[in-house]
All heavy atoms as TSV, in Angstrom:
chain	resi	resn	atom	element	x	y	z
A	1	MET	N	N	118.741	-12.736	77.811
A	1	MET	CA	C	117.422	-13.192	78.022
A	1	MET	C	C	116.947	-13.227	79.446
A	1	MET	O	O	115.821	-12.998	79.798
A	1	MET	CB	C	117.244	-14.698	77.423
A	1	MET	CG	C	117.436	-14.711	75.993
A	1	MET	SD	S	116.216	-13.826	75.111
A	1	MET	CE	C	116.770	-13.974	73.484
A	2	ASP	N	N	117.898	-13.460	80.392
A	2	ASP	CA	C	117.593	-13.454	81.780
A	2	ASP	C	C	117.163	-12.019	82.240
A	2	ASP	O	O	116.369	-11.903	83.179
A	2	ASP	CB	C	118.772	-13.934	82.559
A	2	ASP	CG	C	119.135	-15.380	82.371
A	2	ASP	OD1	O	118.228	-16.116	82.123
A	2	ASP	OD2	O	120.333	-15.669	82.548
A	3	LYS	N	N	117.736	-11.046	81.550
A	3	LYS	CA	C	117.255	-9.641	81.832
A	3	LYS	C	C	115.761	-9.486	81.581
A	3	LYS	O	O	115.042	-8.832	82.405
A	3	LYS	CB	C	118.011	-8.755	80.842
A	3	LYS	CG	C	117.762	-7.350	81.012
A	3	LYS	CD	C	118.666	-6.500	80.010
A	3	LYS	CE	C	118.097	-5.120	79.682
A	3	LYS	NZ	N	118.906	-4.455	78.741
A	4	TYR	N	N	115.210	-10.070	80.530
A	4	TYR	CA	C	113.810	-9.916	80.287
A	4	TYR	C	C	112.916	-10.559	81.214
A	4	TYR	O	O	111.842	-10.002	81.703
A	4	TYR	CB	C	113.455	-10.504	78.819
A	4	TYR	CG	C	114.156	-9.677	77.709
A	4	TYR	CD1	C	115.110	-10.190	76.937
A	4	TYR	CD2	C	113.869	-8.358	77.503
A	4	TYR	CE1	C	115.755	-9.514	75.996
A	4	TYR	CE2	C	114.410	-7.521	76.565
A	4	TYR	CZ	C	115.412	-8.167	75.783
A	4	TYR	OH	O	116.092	-7.451	74.779
A	5	ILE	N	N	113.413	-11.782	81.720
A	5	ILE	CA	C	112.589	-12.576	82.802
A	5	ILE	C	C	112.666	-11.678	84.120
A	5	ILE	O	O	111.711	-11.523	84.657
A	5	ILE	CB	C	113.203	-13.921	82.951
A	5	ILE	CG1	C	113.014	-14.829	81.696
A	5	ILE	CG2	C	112.587	-14.570	84.177
A	5	ILE	CD1	C	113.699	-16.118	81.700
A	6	ALA	N	N	113.848	-11.149	84.369
A	6	ALA	CA	C	113.975	-10.407	85.651
A	6	ALA	C	C	113.061	-9.082	85.565
A	6	ALA	O	O	112.447	-8.762	86.537
A	6	ALA	CB	C	115.380	-9.962	85.806
A	7	ILE	N	N	113.035	-8.461	84.439
A	7	ILE	CA	C	112.151	-7.329	84.229
A	7	ILE	C	C	110.718	-7.624	84.369
A	7	ILE	O	O	109.881	-6.924	85.020
A	7	ILE	CB	C	112.442	-6.564	82.925
A	7	ILE	CG1	C	113.863	-5.990	82.853
A	7	ILE	CG2	C	111.351	-5.509	82.570
A	7	ILE	CD1	C	114.262	-5.434	81.582
A	8	THR	N	N	110.303	-8.765	83.797
A	8	THR	CA	C	108.928	-9.200	83.832
A	8	THR	C	C	108.452	-9.552	85.311
A	8	THR	O	O	107.445	-9.107	85.760
A	8	THR	CB	C	108.623	-10.471	82.990
A	8	THR	OG1	O	109.055	-10.201	81.641
A	8	THR	CG2	C	107.268	-10.983	82.998
A	9	ILE	N	N	109.346	-10.186	86.013
A	9	ILE	CA	C	109.064	-10.555	87.375
A	9	ILE	C	C	108.989	-9.232	88.235
A	9	ILE	O	O	108.125	-9.099	89.041
A	9	ILE	CB	C	110.121	-11.543	87.958
A	9	ILE	CG1	C	109.918	-12.833	87.280
A	9	ILE	CG2	C	110.000	-11.664	89.560
A	9	ILE	CD1	C	111.081	-13.848	87.592
A	10	ALA	N	N	109.845	-8.352	87.857
A	10	ALA	CA	C	109.888	-7.036	88.637
A	10	ALA	C	C	108.556	-6.240	88.521
A	10	ALA	O	O	107.964	-5.782	89.436
A	10	ALA	CB	C	111.047	-6.168	88.273
A	11	ILE	N	N	108.001	-6.273	87.194
A	11	ILE	CA	C	106.848	-5.584	86.927
A	11	ILE	C	C	105.743	-6.251	87.687
A	11	ILE	O	O	104.887	-5.586	88.195
A	11	ILE	CB	C	106.621	-5.491	85.376
A	11	ILE	CG1	C	107.612	-4.545	84.783
A	11	ILE	CG2	C	105.240	-5.114	85.118
A	11	ILE	CD1	C	107.640	-4.524	83.292
A	12	LEU	N	N	105.674	-7.544	87.669
A	12	LEU	CA	C	104.622	-8.314	88.326
A	12	LEU	C	C	104.603	-8.083	89.840
A	12	LEU	O	O	103.622	-7.938	90.435
A	12	LEU	CB	C	104.696	-9.779	88.012
A	12	LEU	CG	C	104.445	-10.214	86.543
A	12	LEU	CD1	C	104.746	-11.726	86.313
A	12	LEU	CD2	C	102.977	-9.889	86.240
A	13	VAL	N	N	105.786	-7.994	90.397
A	13	VAL	CA	C	105.905	-7.811	91.790
A	13	VAL	C	C	105.385	-6.350	92.154
A	13	VAL	O	O	104.663	-6.156	93.155
A	13	VAL	CB	C	107.310	-7.983	92.321
A	13	VAL	CG1	C	107.559	-7.454	93.735
A	13	VAL	CG2	C	107.660	-9.502	92.309
A	14	CYS	N	N	105.807	-5.386	91.386
A	14	CYS	CA	C	105.395	-4.031	91.595
A	14	CYS	C	C	103.903	-3.871	91.513
A	14	CYS	O	O	103.247	-3.155	92.262
A	14	CYS	CB	C	106.117	-3.097	90.604
A	14	CYS	SG	S	107.780	-2.865	90.956
A	15	CYS	N	N	103.265	-4.528	90.523
A	15	CYS	CA	C	101.811	-4.443	90.374
A	15	CYS	C	C	101.152	-5.148	91.582
A	15	CYS	O	O	100.118	-4.706	92.049
A	15	CYS	CB	C	101.358	-5.197	89.069
A	15	CYS	SG	S	101.910	-4.332	87.553
A	16	ALA	N	N	101.684	-6.201	92.069
A	16	ALA	CA	C	101.125	-6.939	93.244
A	16	ALA	C	C	101.224	-6.123	94.476
A	16	ALA	O	O	100.392	-6.153	95.349
A	16	ALA	CB	C	101.803	-8.317	93.404
A	17	LEU	N	N	102.322	-5.248	94.616
A	17	LEU	CA	C	102.507	-4.558	95.796
A	17	LEU	C	C	101.903	-3.121	95.749
A	17	LEU	O	O	102.081	-2.411	96.666
A	17	LEU	CB	C	103.953	-4.450	96.137
A	17	LEU	CG	C	104.661	-5.825	96.353
A	17	LEU	CD1	C	106.195	-5.596	96.587
A	17	LEU	CD2	C	103.992	-6.595	97.587
A	18	THR	N	N	101.328	-2.775	94.631
A	18	THR	CA	C	100.781	-1.455	94.466
A	18	THR	C	C	99.557	-1.212	95.525
A	18	THR	O	O	98.701	-2.004	95.609
A	18	THR	CB	C	100.183	-1.238	93.025
A	18	THR	OG1	O	101.235	-1.453	92.141
A	18	THR	CG2	C	99.655	0.177	92.966
A	19	PRO	N	N	99.614	-0.218	96.323
A	19	PRO	CA	C	98.634	0.048	97.327
A	19	PRO	C	C	97.184	0.159	96.828
A	19	PRO	O	O	96.267	-0.156	97.432
A	19	PRO	CB	C	99.077	1.256	98.083
A	19	PRO	CG	C	100.419	1.634	97.551
A	19	PRO	CD	C	100.640	0.880	96.351
A	20	GLY	N	N	97.131	0.616	95.531
A	20	GLY	CA	C	95.751	0.813	94.894
A	20	GLY	C	C	95.098	-0.415	94.397
A	20	GLY	O	O	93.960	-0.383	94.005
A	21	CYS	N	N	95.723	-1.487	94.450
A	21	CYS	CA	C	95.163	-2.762	94.029
A	21	CYS	C	C	94.081	-3.269	94.915
A	21	CYS	O	O	94.255	-3.415	96.099
A	21	CYS	CB	C	96.203	-3.910	93.851
A	21	CYS	SG	S	97.264	-3.674	92.416
A	22	SER	N	N	92.809	-3.317	94.332
A	22	SER	CA	C	91.731	-3.811	95.202
A	22	SER	C	C	91.454	-5.317	95.075
A	22	SER	O	O	90.621	-5.747	95.621
A	22	SER	CB	C	90.512	-3.002	94.893
A	22	SER	OG	O	90.202	-3.159	93.526
A	23	ALA	N	N	92.129	-5.896	94.082
A	23	ALA	CA	C	91.848	-7.289	93.756
A	23	ALA	C	C	92.614	-8.250	94.799
A	23	ALA	O	O	93.782	-8.060	94.978
A	23	ALA	CB	C	92.208	-7.680	92.375
A	24	PRO	N	N	91.895	-9.215	95.367
A	24	PRO	CA	C	92.534	-10.119	96.236
A	24	PRO	C	C	93.402	-11.167	95.424
A	24	PRO	O	O	93.013	-11.520	94.301
A	24	PRO	CB	C	91.423	-10.881	96.891
A	24	PRO	CG	C	90.249	-10.775	95.989
A	24	PRO	CD	C	90.453	-9.501	95.281
A	25	SER	N	N	94.437	-11.558	95.991
A	25	SER	CA	C	95.372	-12.629	95.338
A	25	SER	C	C	94.660	-13.880	95.382
A	25	SER	O	O	93.979	-14.343	96.313
A	25	SER	CB	C	96.658	-12.658	96.071
A	25	SER	OG	O	97.471	-13.624	95.473
A	26	GLN	N	N	94.807	-14.590	94.191
A	26	GLN	CA	C	94.115	-15.887	94.014
A	26	GLN	C	C	95.211	-16.964	93.858
A	26	GLN	O	O	96.333	-16.647	93.434
A	26	GLN	CB	C	93.195	-15.919	92.873
A	26	GLN	CG	C	92.062	-14.863	92.930
A	26	GLN	CD	C	91.437	-14.670	91.662
A	26	GLN	OE1	O	91.674	-15.320	90.656
A	26	GLN	NE2	N	90.459	-13.837	91.571
A	27	THR	N	N	94.990	-18.249	94.193
A	27	THR	CA	C	95.937	-19.271	93.977
A	27	THR	C	C	95.956	-19.619	92.495
A	27	THR	O	O	94.981	-19.431	91.717
A	27	THR	CB	C	95.631	-20.529	94.796
A	27	THR	OG1	O	94.342	-21.044	94.416
A	27	THR	CG2	C	95.629	-20.262	96.259
A	28	VAL	N	N	97.125	-20.249	92.071
A	28	VAL	CA	C	97.293	-20.592	90.641
A	28	VAL	C	C	97.257	-22.160	90.600
A	28	VAL	O	O	98.079	-22.788	91.346
A	28	VAL	CB	C	98.508	-20.026	90.037
A	28	VAL	CG1	C	98.774	-20.488	88.713
A	28	VAL	CG2	C	98.589	-18.570	90.159
A	29	SER	N	N	96.481	-22.757	89.839
A	29	SER	CA	C	96.388	-24.170	89.662
A	29	SER	C	C	97.595	-24.732	89.000
A	29	SER	O	O	98.248	-23.927	88.235
A	29	SER	CB	C	95.134	-24.640	89.083
A	29	SER	OG	O	95.210	-24.288	87.590
A	30	GLN	N	N	97.954	-25.956	89.169
A	30	GLN	CA	C	99.136	-26.516	88.513
A	30	GLN	C	C	98.952	-26.482	86.898
A	30	GLN	O	O	99.873	-26.130	86.233
A	30	GLN	CB	C	99.312	-28.041	88.874
A	30	GLN	CG	C	100.508	-28.637	88.291
A	30	GLN	CD	C	101.770	-28.029	88.802
A	30	GLN	OE1	O	101.835	-27.531	89.868
A	30	GLN	NE2	N	102.855	-28.169	88.013
A	31	ALA	N	N	97.770	-26.734	86.467
A	31	ALA	CA	C	97.482	-26.696	85.022
A	31	ALA	C	C	97.695	-25.284	84.487
A	31	ALA	O	O	98.206	-25.095	83.392
A	31	ALA	CB	C	96.105	-27.197	84.684
A	32	GLU	N	N	97.237	-24.335	85.251
A	32	GLU	CA	C	97.253	-22.854	84.822
A	32	GLU	C	C	98.829	-22.457	84.822
A	32	GLU	O	O	99.297	-21.775	83.875
A	32	GLU	CB	C	96.487	-21.992	85.655
A	32	GLU	CG	C	96.385	-20.596	85.221
A	32	GLU	CD	C	95.403	-19.717	85.983
A	32	GLU	OE1	O	95.017	-20.198	87.122
A	32	GLU	OE2	O	95.090	-18.610	85.543
A	33	ALA	N	N	99.533	-22.851	85.751
A	33	ALA	CA	C	100.966	-22.535	85.808
A	33	ALA	C	C	101.692	-23.204	84.677
A	33	ALA	O	O	102.615	-22.494	84.036
A	33	ALA	CB	C	101.603	-23.120	87.147
A	34	VAL	N	N	101.383	-24.367	84.322
A	34	VAL	CA	C	101.986	-24.982	83.148
A	34	VAL	C	C	101.669	-24.240	81.879
A	34	VAL	O	O	102.594	-24.098	81.023
A	34	VAL	CB	C	101.549	-26.565	83.066
A	34	VAL	CG1	C	101.955	-27.029	81.642
A	34	VAL	CG2	C	102.106	-27.321	84.138
A	35	ASN	N	N	100.439	-23.751	81.680
A	35	ASN	CA	C	100.091	-22.990	80.530
A	35	ASN	C	C	100.874	-21.666	80.505
A	35	ASN	O	O	101.266	-21.252	79.425
A	35	ASN	CB	C	98.584	-22.629	80.515
A	35	ASN	CG	C	97.751	-23.909	80.112
A	35	ASN	OD1	O	98.296	-24.721	79.391
A	35	ASN	ND2	N	96.543	-23.920	80.584
A	36	TRP	N	N	101.011	-21.004	81.623
A	36	TRP	CA	C	101.896	-19.763	81.670
A	36	TRP	C	C	103.374	-20.029	81.287
A	36	TRP	O	O	103.902	-19.228	80.487
A	36	TRP	CB	C	101.811	-19.096	83.035
A	36	TRP	CG	C	100.609	-18.248	83.245
A	36	TRP	CD1	C	99.463	-18.544	83.912
A	36	TRP	CD2	C	100.384	-16.961	82.739
A	36	TRP	NE1	N	98.672	-17.561	83.881
A	36	TRP	CE2	C	99.132	-16.529	83.218
A	36	TRP	CE3	C	101.146	-16.062	82.002
A	36	TRP	CZ2	C	98.624	-15.260	82.901
A	36	TRP	CZ3	C	100.600	-14.812	81.633
A	36	TRP	CH2	C	99.369	-14.467	82.088
A	37	VAL	N	N	103.937	-21.137	81.759
A	37	VAL	CA	C	105.297	-21.418	81.499
A	37	VAL	C	C	105.489	-21.665	79.970
A	37	VAL	O	O	106.567	-21.425	79.425
A	37	VAL	CB	C	105.768	-22.616	82.351
A	37	VAL	CG1	C	107.158	-23.035	81.935
A	37	VAL	CG2	C	105.767	-22.110	83.780
A	38	ARG	N	N	104.423	-22.197	79.280
A	38	ARG	CA	C	104.633	-22.429	77.817
A	38	ARG	C	C	104.872	-21.227	77.086
A	38	ARG	O	O	105.443	-21.376	75.948
A	38	ARG	CB	C	103.259	-23.107	77.311
A	38	ARG	CG	C	103.096	-24.527	77.789
A	38	ARG	CD	C	101.918	-25.138	77.174
A	38	ARG	NE	N	101.825	-26.472	77.703
A	38	ARG	CZ	C	100.633	-27.158	77.724
A	38	ARG	NH1	N	99.516	-26.624	77.275
A	38	ARG	NH2	N	100.655	-28.389	78.193
A	39	TYR	N	N	104.553	-20.085	77.567
A	39	TYR	CA	C	104.814	-18.776	76.797
A	39	TYR	C	C	106.056	-18.116	77.163
A	39	TYR	O	O	106.396	-17.063	76.690
A	39	TYR	CB	C	103.605	-17.836	77.071
A	39	TYR	CG	C	102.373	-18.269	76.440
A	39	TYR	CD1	C	101.375	-18.962	77.208
A	39	TYR	CD2	C	102.071	-18.209	75.044
A	39	TYR	CE1	C	100.233	-19.476	76.665
A	39	TYR	CE2	C	100.940	-18.679	74.472
A	39	TYR	CZ	C	100.030	-19.226	75.199
A	39	TYR	OH	O	98.763	-19.680	74.677
A	40	LEU	N	N	106.899	-18.714	77.988
A	40	LEU	CA	C	108.141	-18.139	78.451
A	40	LEU	C	C	109.309	-18.626	77.575
A	40	LEU	O	O	109.473	-19.877	77.320
A	40	LEU	CB	C	108.578	-18.470	79.876
A	40	LEU	CG	C	107.574	-17.851	80.935
A	40	LEU	CD1	C	108.023	-18.423	82.243
A	40	LEU	CD2	C	107.634	-16.415	80.844
A	41	VAL	N	N	109.945	-17.748	76.928
A	41	VAL	CA	C	111.023	-18.195	76.038
A	41	VAL	C	C	112.214	-17.355	76.341
A	41	VAL	O	O	112.142	-16.087	76.326
A	41	VAL	CB	C	110.763	-17.984	74.495
A	41	VAL	CG1	C	112.021	-18.294	73.650
A	41	VAL	CG2	C	109.575	-18.888	74.129
A	42	PRO	N	N	113.390	-17.891	76.739
A	42	PRO	CA	C	113.699	-19.268	76.966
A	42	PRO	C	C	113.065	-19.799	78.265
A	42	PRO	O	O	112.784	-18.944	79.156
A	42	PRO	CB	C	115.189	-19.316	77.072
A	42	PRO	CG	C	115.539	-18.008	77.653
A	42	PRO	CD	C	114.561	-17.031	77.046
A	43	LEU	N	N	112.886	-21.036	78.408
A	43	LEU	CA	C	112.310	-21.583	79.569
A	43	LEU	C	C	113.186	-21.330	80.766
A	43	LEU	O	O	114.422	-21.592	80.704
A	43	LEU	CB	C	112.041	-23.084	79.408
A	43	LEU	CG	C	110.979	-23.416	78.358
A	43	LEU	CD1	C	110.899	-24.991	78.135
A	43	LEU	CD2	C	109.587	-22.927	78.865
A	44	PRO	N	N	112.646	-20.963	81.941
A	44	PRO	CA	C	113.537	-20.776	83.072
A	44	PRO	C	C	113.929	-22.126	83.697
A	44	PRO	O	O	113.153	-23.121	83.491
A	44	PRO	CB	C	112.574	-19.917	84.022
A	44	PRO	CG	C	111.172	-20.271	83.572
A	44	PRO	CD	C	111.232	-20.557	82.133
A	45	LYS	N	N	115.025	-22.105	84.452
A	45	LYS	CA	C	115.434	-23.365	85.098
A	45	LYS	C	C	114.463	-23.689	86.253
A	45	LYS	O	O	114.229	-24.869	86.556
A	45	LYS	CB	C	116.773	-23.273	85.643
A	45	LYS	CG	C	117.775	-23.207	84.521
A	45	LYS	CD	C	119.243	-23.197	85.022
A	45	LYS	CE	C	120.158	-22.995	83.842
A	45	LYS	NZ	N	121.588	-23.015	84.278
A	46	SER	N	N	113.952	-22.610	86.930
A	46	SER	CA	C	112.947	-22.834	87.964
A	46	SER	C	C	112.024	-21.647	88.019
A	46	SER	O	O	112.494	-20.476	87.744
A	46	SER	CB	C	113.647	-23.107	89.368
A	46	SER	OG	O	114.306	-21.983	89.678
A	47	ILE	N	N	110.919	-21.835	88.472
A	47	ILE	CA	C	109.863	-20.822	88.533
A	47	ILE	C	C	108.790	-21.124	89.624
A	47	ILE	O	O	108.560	-22.267	89.838
A	47	ILE	CB	C	109.167	-20.560	87.137
A	47	ILE	CG1	C	108.289	-19.151	87.157
A	47	ILE	CG2	C	108.343	-21.738	86.762
A	47	ILE	CD1	C	107.899	-18.691	85.839
A	48	GLU	N	N	108.300	-20.069	90.269
A	48	GLU	CA	C	107.338	-20.332	91.364
A	48	GLU	C	C	106.289	-19.334	91.163
A	48	GLU	O	O	106.558	-18.094	91.025
A	48	GLU	CB	C	107.977	-20.235	92.700
A	48	GLU	CG	C	106.943	-20.410	93.867
A	48	GLU	CD	C	107.707	-20.228	95.192
A	48	GLU	OE1	O	108.945	-20.571	95.360
A	48	GLU	OE2	O	107.113	-19.683	96.092
A	49	PHE	N	N	105.028	-19.680	91.212
A	49	PHE	CA	C	103.867	-18.771	91.090
A	49	PHE	C	C	103.314	-18.618	92.499
A	49	PHE	O	O	102.859	-19.554	93.118
A	49	PHE	CB	C	102.781	-19.321	90.211
A	49	PHE	CG	C	103.162	-19.294	88.741
A	49	PHE	CD1	C	103.776	-20.345	88.136
A	49	PHE	CD2	C	102.957	-18.232	88.000
A	49	PHE	CE1	C	104.156	-20.448	86.836
A	49	PHE	CE2	C	103.416	-18.152	86.579
A	49	PHE	CZ	C	103.985	-19.340	86.091
A	50	ALA	N	N	103.408	-17.345	93.031
A	50	ALA	CA	C	102.896	-17.101	94.309
A	50	ALA	C	C	101.427	-16.853	94.416
A	50	ALA	O	O	100.691	-17.045	95.391
A	50	ALA	CB	C	103.581	-15.846	94.958
A	51	GLY	N	N	100.797	-16.400	93.192
A	51	GLY	CA	C	99.346	-16.173	93.095
A	51	GLY	C	C	99.139	-15.284	91.837
A	51	GLY	O	O	100.049	-15.066	91.077
A	52	LYS	N	N	97.912	-14.932	91.704
A	52	LYS	CA	C	97.455	-14.183	90.534
A	52	LYS	C	C	96.489	-13.094	90.925
A	52	LYS	O	O	95.832	-13.253	91.988
A	52	LYS	CB	C	96.910	-15.070	89.385
A	52	LYS	CG	C	95.648	-15.793	89.706
A	52	LYS	CD	C	95.055	-16.558	88.653
A	52	LYS	CE	C	93.684	-17.176	89.071
A	52	LYS	NZ	N	93.079	-17.962	88.008
A	53	LEU	N	N	96.426	-12.064	90.071
A	53	LEU	CA	C	95.500	-10.996	90.308
A	53	LEU	C	C	94.716	-10.797	89.065
A	53	LEU	O	O	95.236	-10.990	87.949
A	53	LEU	CB	C	96.215	-9.654	90.639
A	53	LEU	CG	C	97.053	-9.642	91.908
A	53	LEU	CD1	C	97.767	-8.283	91.936
A	53	LEU	CD2	C	96.023	-9.698	93.131
A	54	THR	N	N	93.462	-10.493	89.174
A	54	THR	CA	C	92.638	-10.185	87.966
A	54	THR	C	C	92.200	-8.827	88.134
A	54	THR	O	O	91.530	-8.350	89.174
A	54	THR	CB	C	91.348	-11.150	87.941
A	54	THR	OG1	O	91.840	-12.452	87.914
A	54	THR	CG2	C	90.554	-10.835	86.773
A	55	LEU	N	N	92.666	-7.928	87.252
A	55	LEU	CA	C	92.409	-6.466	87.286
A	55	LEU	C	C	91.693	-6.016	86.072
A	55	LEU	O	O	91.858	-6.571	84.993
A	55	LEU	CB	C	93.749	-5.717	87.452
A	55	LEU	CG	C	94.577	-6.090	88.735
A	55	LEU	CD1	C	95.952	-5.436	88.615
A	55	LEU	CD2	C	93.839	-5.650	89.979
A	56	LYS	N	N	91.020	-4.881	86.184
A	56	LYS	CA	C	90.491	-4.175	84.977
A	56	LYS	C	C	91.655	-3.567	84.266
A	56	LYS	O	O	92.659	-3.115	84.921
A	56	LYS	CB	C	89.426	-3.150	85.375
A	56	LYS	CG	C	88.190	-3.746	85.972
A	56	LYS	CD	C	87.277	-2.647	86.380
A	56	LYS	CE	C	86.052	-3.220	87.115
A	56	LYS	NZ	N	85.157	-2.227	87.624
A	57	THR	N	N	91.522	-3.400	82.935
A	57	THR	CA	C	92.656	-2.674	82.249
A	57	THR	C	C	92.865	-1.276	82.659
A	57	THR	O	O	93.963	-0.737	82.669
A	57	THR	CB	C	92.360	-2.677	80.663
A	57	THR	OG1	O	91.032	-2.132	80.479
A	57	THR	CG2	C	92.424	-4.115	80.109
A	58	SER	N	N	91.757	-0.679	83.212
A	58	SER	CA	C	91.952	0.762	83.642
A	58	SER	C	C	92.726	0.759	85.035
A	58	SER	O	O	93.162	1.872	85.280
A	58	SER	CB	C	90.613	1.341	83.880
A	58	SER	OG	O	89.834	0.588	84.787
A	59	GLU	N	N	92.897	-0.282	85.672
A	59	GLU	CA	C	93.667	-0.376	86.947
A	59	GLU	C	C	95.141	-0.735	86.712
A	59	GLU	O	O	95.867	-0.742	87.644
A	59	GLU	CB	C	93.043	-1.360	87.824
A	59	GLU	CG	C	91.648	-1.054	88.270
A	59	GLU	CD	C	91.009	-2.191	89.097
A	59	GLU	OE1	O	91.298	-3.412	88.925
A	59	GLU	OE2	O	90.280	-1.826	90.056
A	60	VAL	N	N	95.618	-0.934	85.504
A	60	VAL	CA	C	96.916	-1.420	85.234
A	60	VAL	C	C	97.591	-0.155	84.442
A	60	VAL	O	O	97.030	0.370	83.465
A	60	VAL	CB	C	97.007	-2.600	84.423
A	60	VAL	CG1	C	98.463	-3.090	84.075
A	60	VAL	CG2	C	96.307	-3.752	85.128
A	61	ALA	N	N	98.751	0.173	84.783
A	61	ALA	CA	C	99.632	1.165	84.121
A	61	ALA	C	C	101.079	0.857	84.268
A	61	ALA	O	O	101.527	0.167	85.208
A	61	ALA	CB	C	99.391	2.526	84.712
A	62	VAL	N	N	101.807	1.046	83.169
A	62	VAL	CA	C	103.240	0.840	83.223
A	62	VAL	C	C	103.876	2.310	83.122
A	62	VAL	O	O	103.579	3.067	82.211
A	62	VAL	CB	C	103.666	-0.018	81.995
A	62	VAL	CG1	C	105.281	-0.177	81.905
A	62	VAL	CG2	C	102.971	-1.253	82.021
A	63	GLN	N	N	104.802	2.499	84.043
A	63	GLN	CA	C	105.523	3.753	84.131
A	63	GLN	C	C	106.960	3.555	84.109
A	63	GLN	O	O	107.500	2.590	84.655
A	63	GLN	CB	C	105.200	4.460	85.474
A	63	GLN	CG	C	103.717	4.854	85.554
A	63	GLN	CD	C	103.437	5.518	86.910
A	63	GLN	OE1	O	104.236	5.759	87.689
A	63	GLN	NE2	N	102.166	6.054	87.059
A	64	ALA	N	N	107.702	4.457	83.380
A	64	ALA	CA	C	109.116	4.326	83.337
A	64	ALA	C	C	109.736	5.064	84.476
A	64	ALA	O	O	109.222	5.936	85.004
A	64	ALA	CB	C	109.610	4.998	82.008
């Protein structure tokens, strides 16, 4: 299960570091962070949200 969390975090970091991203990073409120954690199974021992991005679906791609 830790493998899936690591892959998810890696994808999020790659998306955040993509040079083509034009969306500015926004802060994540405590309530929003709690809502995100509710969808993680199994629950991580610790987690930190550095920020969030709001992108159009046309700006997101997953490549192998």
